[in-house]
N, C-alpha and C positions, 0 to 999 in steps of 0.2 A: 485824750479819748481815743477809743479803739473798738474795733468790731470783733467779737470772739466767733470764730468759725469753729463749729462743733462738727464731729462726724456725723453726716446726714444718715437717715434711713435709706439704705442700698436696695431695699426691696427683698423678695425671694426669702424673707425670714431671717435676714443676716442679722445678728445680734453683736458680733465683734469681727474685727479684721487684724491682719498683722500689718503694721506699716513697713512697706516693703521699701520705699525709696522717695525722698524728698526731691522735688524737682525744682525748688527755689530756696534761696537762702535768706537769712534775716538781713534787712535793710534793703532788700530788692523790691522795686515796684512790680506789681502784680496788676492785670487788668481783670474786669469782671468776666467770669466764665473762664479765664485761664487755667489750665490743669496745673496744679500745685503739688500732687503728692500720689504716688502710686500706693494701693494697699491690694492685699490677697485675702480673699475669701472664696471658699466652697470650690477651690481648684482654679479659679480665674483671677487674673490680675484686673484690677479696676482702677482706671484714671478718675481721679476725683477734682473737679474744678472748684474755684473759688467763687462764692455767690456775691463777692463784693471786691472792688477795686482799692488800691491804696499802696502804702509801704509795709512790708511784712516786719512788724515789730517784734515778733517772737515765735518761734516753732516750738510746740509743745510735744514731746516725745521722740524718741529715739529710733532709727530704723532697726527693725526687730521687734519693737514692743507691741504688744497686744492691746488694741484700741476698741472700746466698746462704743455703740451709737450713743450720741450724746457727750462723749468726752471731747475735752477741748482739743483742738488740732494746731490752730493758729490764731494769733492776735495781728490784726491788720490796722495800723494807724492810718486815720483819715480826718486830717485837721479840717478839711472843708466840708465834712459832713454836716447835714442840718440837723437841728434838735430832734425833730420828730422824723426817724428815719423810715422810707418805705419798707415793705417786706420784698424779698428778693428771691429768686427762682433757684432751687439747687437741682440735684439729682432726680429726686422723686418730690414733687410738688414744691410748697413754699418753705422758707427757712426762716425762723424769726432771727430778728437783728437785735444786737444788745442796746440797751437804753444808753442815755449818755453817762449815767452813772451805776454801772453794773454791780450787782453784789458781787462780793470776794468770791473769786472762783474756787470751787471745791475739786481738790484732786481726785483722780480716779481711785476707786476703792478696789482692793484685791481681796475678793471674799468679802468679809465684814471688816477688814483692815483697810484705812485711809493711807494713801501712799502716792508719791509722785511717780510718773511713769519711769525716770531715770532710776528711783530707788527700787522699783519692782524689777526692772532690767537687771541691776546689779545684784539684786538678791537671788534672781534665778541663776546668774551665771556663778555666784559663790555659795550656792546651795543653802541659804538662809530661809529660815521660814518667818515671814513677816508676822505671824500671829505671837511670836515671841519677843516683838520689838516694841518699846515704847517711842513713839514718835515725839519730837520736840517741835514741829511745825505747828502752824495754825490748826486748831481744832483737833491736835493730837496727830496730825500729819507726818508720816515717816518720811525723811529726808535722806540722801546718800550719806549724810554725816552720821546719821544714827546707825547706820550700818556698820560703822567702824567700831562701836561700842558692843556690838553683839558678840557673845563667846562663839568659839571655834564651832563649825559645823560638825556633827558626828559622823564619821566615815559610813558611807553607805555599805552594804553588805558585798563583801569581796574586794574592798578597798586594801584590806590589810594583807592580802595574799600576792600582792605585787602591783606594779604601775599599771595605772588605767588611764583612759582618755575619755572625758565627757564631752558629747556633741549635743547642743541645743536641738530640741526637736521643734523645728522651724518650717515655715513656707508650706510648700507643697507636701512635704514628707508628714508634717503635722495634720493636714487636712486627710490624707491618705490614712493614716493612723486611725483618726478619730471615725472616718467613715467605715472602715473595715471592721473595726471593733463593734461599732453600732449594728452592722449588717449581721455579724456573728451573734450578737445579743438578741436581734430581732425576729431570726428565723430559725427553723428547725431543718438545718441543711444536712444533705446527705450527696454523695458523689458515684454516679455511675460511669463505668468505663467500657469502651469497646474499640475495636479496629476496622478499618475500611480498607479494600482494595480500590484505589483509586486510579489505576493504570489507564483506563479509557478517558478519564477526566484530565489525566495529565497530558495525554495525546491531544485531546481538543485545546488545551491551554497552549501547547506548544505551536499547534498549527495556527492560532489566532493571534499570535504575538504581535504580527504586523499590523492586524486591526486594531490593536491597542495603542501601538506606537502611532498610528494615524489619528487616533483620538486624543493623543497627548498624553499617555500613560502607559506605565509598565503593567503588564496584566500578571497580577499575582494569583494564587490560589484563592485568597480570602475572599473576593467577591463572589466566586463560585460557591463557597462554603456558607456564607451568608444567604445567597438565594436558596439554597437547598435546606437551610434551617426554615426560612420564612415559608416555603411551601409546605413544610411538615406542621409548621405550626397552625395552618389552616384546619388540619385534621386533628390536632392536640392543642386546642386552644387554651387550656390551663395553664400552659407554660408561657403564655403571652398574656400575663394578668399580674395583678397586686391584691394583697388582702387588706381589707378594711377591718382592722382589729377591733375599733370602738363598734362598729355596726355588726361584727362577725359575718362578714360577707367577702365573696371573691368577685373581684372586678375583672371580668374577662375584657380585654382591650380589642377592638375590632379595627386598630390600626398597627402598622408594624414599622416602629421606631427603634433601631439598633443601636445600642451603645458598644463602641468599638474601642477596646482598651488600647491605649499608645503609650508606648515607654518614651520618656523624656529624660534628660539630664538630673532633672528634680525630682522625678516621681512619676507614678502612673497616672495618667488621666484618661477621661472616658467620654470623648465628644460623641454626638448622636447623629446616626444616619437617618433621615426621616422619610418615610414612605417608601420602604424598601420595595414593597410589592408594585410599585409604580416606575420602577428603575429598571434599565437593563444592566447586564453585567459590566459593560463598559462605562455606563453612568456611576454605577458603584466604584469601580476601580478608580475612577477620576476624582470622585468625592472623597473617599478614603485618602488619596494622596494629598488633597487639599487640607483636609481636616487634620491629617497628621502633621503636616508642615506648620499649621497655625497652632496647634498644641505644642509642639516643641519649641517654637518661637515665642510662645507665651502671649499670643496676640488673639486666641479664641476667647468668645465671649461668654457669659454665664448662660444665655439662651441657647447657645449650641451643644451646653454640657448637659442640659436637663431633658426630662421628657421621655426617656427610653422605655420601651416594654420588654425588652429582651437584650441580653448583652453576650457579646462573643469576645473571646481573646486567643490571639495566635501567639502562644509562648513558643511554639516550635521554631519560630524564626530564629530563637536564641540556642536551640538545640534541645530542649526538653521533649519529654515522650508524653508522660502523663502527668496531672497535679489534680488538686483539689481546689479548683478557682472559686474565689468568694462571690457571692450573689451582690450584685449592685443595688443594693435596696433602694426604692420598694419593688425592684423586679422580683420575681420568684425564681428565675432561673437563669443560668449563665452556661455557655457551652465553651470548652476551651480545645484548641487544636494543637497536637504535638507536631514533632519533627517529620515530614515527609521524606521517606528513604526507602530505596530498593531492597528488597529483602527476598529470601526464599520464602515461597507461599505454595500452598496447594490450589492449583488452578485447574478446572477440568480434569480431575483426576491425576494430575501431573504436577511434581516440583518445578516451580519456575520462578524466576527473578520478576517480582511484582511492585508496583509502588504503593506503599502502605502508609495510611494515615492513622495515628492514634487520636482518640477523642474522649473527653471527659466533659460529664454533664453534671453539674452541682444544681439540685433544685431544693425547694422548700417543702418538706415532707408533708406540711400541713395541707397543701393544696391537692395532693395525690400520692399515689403509692408508687413502689419501685417498679412493679410490673408494668404500670403504664408509662413510667419513665423509660424503661426498656423498650416499648414499643415506639415511642416517639423516637429514641435514639437509632432504632433500627430502620425508621423511615428516612430518617436524614442520610443514613448510610445507603439506603436503596438509590437515592437520588444521586449521591456521590458516586456509587459505582456504576450507575446507568444513567449519565446525563440526559439521554434521550427523554427519560421520564419527566423532565422539567418541561420538556416541549409538548408532551403528549397531555400532561396534566394541566399545563398553563391556561389562563382563561383571559 
């Protein structure tokens, strides 16, 4: 007898995940609600607990496999289980438990093809199209042995011109690829670029470093940039919005939740700073530091990655000047900040060495036009060039 533990509904509309890491082995005893596997979905790593205790009879799926909600994850043997088992609680709601004599487990399907998880993983690594394979398993299921009978894969374009290396598109990189492609397909994006003389802001930041250290954080330019954008959005609310395509309406958001792009060893993540309008520069600096650390350590939660109304990205930290940042859909705009550097600049009718910041604003052309985008960008620059305006216009 055994309990079939299938991937539960993790919420947030998640349909599939990547099996990131098994935390138990076959033959091991597990307790009810013990975390047994890590899966990755929507840029976050989620720990999945077992809804039933017992001995792990079998693990279904290898690390790196794509698992859909409802796919079999683990078989847990429980010789002492009663004939009529109670329902148990999983991550989201109740999970049905297997009957004493469950029907034969059906392997997960790849498209319209039935194949075991191991066969699907091998097919991806070998470049074999499962649609061309006849399965020898139950109900025509494709097994790893069936792949050995497949004809050699036709080399992809470019293979005949020299050595190549193929890397699986997995984990966070796969999620980023999927999301940026969807954003490009769903928006009519255009980028406006400008430069700002932030010499006065640089002086303020330098003077207040001690205050930042007393607050437990290093005071970077980014919280100042975020505050300037948030103030400008009050006058230009169409950039703090999303578009309801089905209802053909623009939803203006009266809250200011900023997605902040964070580079990690595995790819880009966008944790969300909530209620920017209610937080000080020091508050924002500390929260950026904490969220960035959680993102890089992959301990950030799904909740901390959702609900942005506008997004910023500070690629200047890596040396870039201008870019065309991709909108973090369903947001309608994203602002990128380039490398802050001292440059010759005309100031008060004289050429002087000033601290200059490049800015790039990508916006969805459906919500507004270039003239309005330029006005919004100019308002942001006004706050950056004269930080006193933030005090004068604050409420």
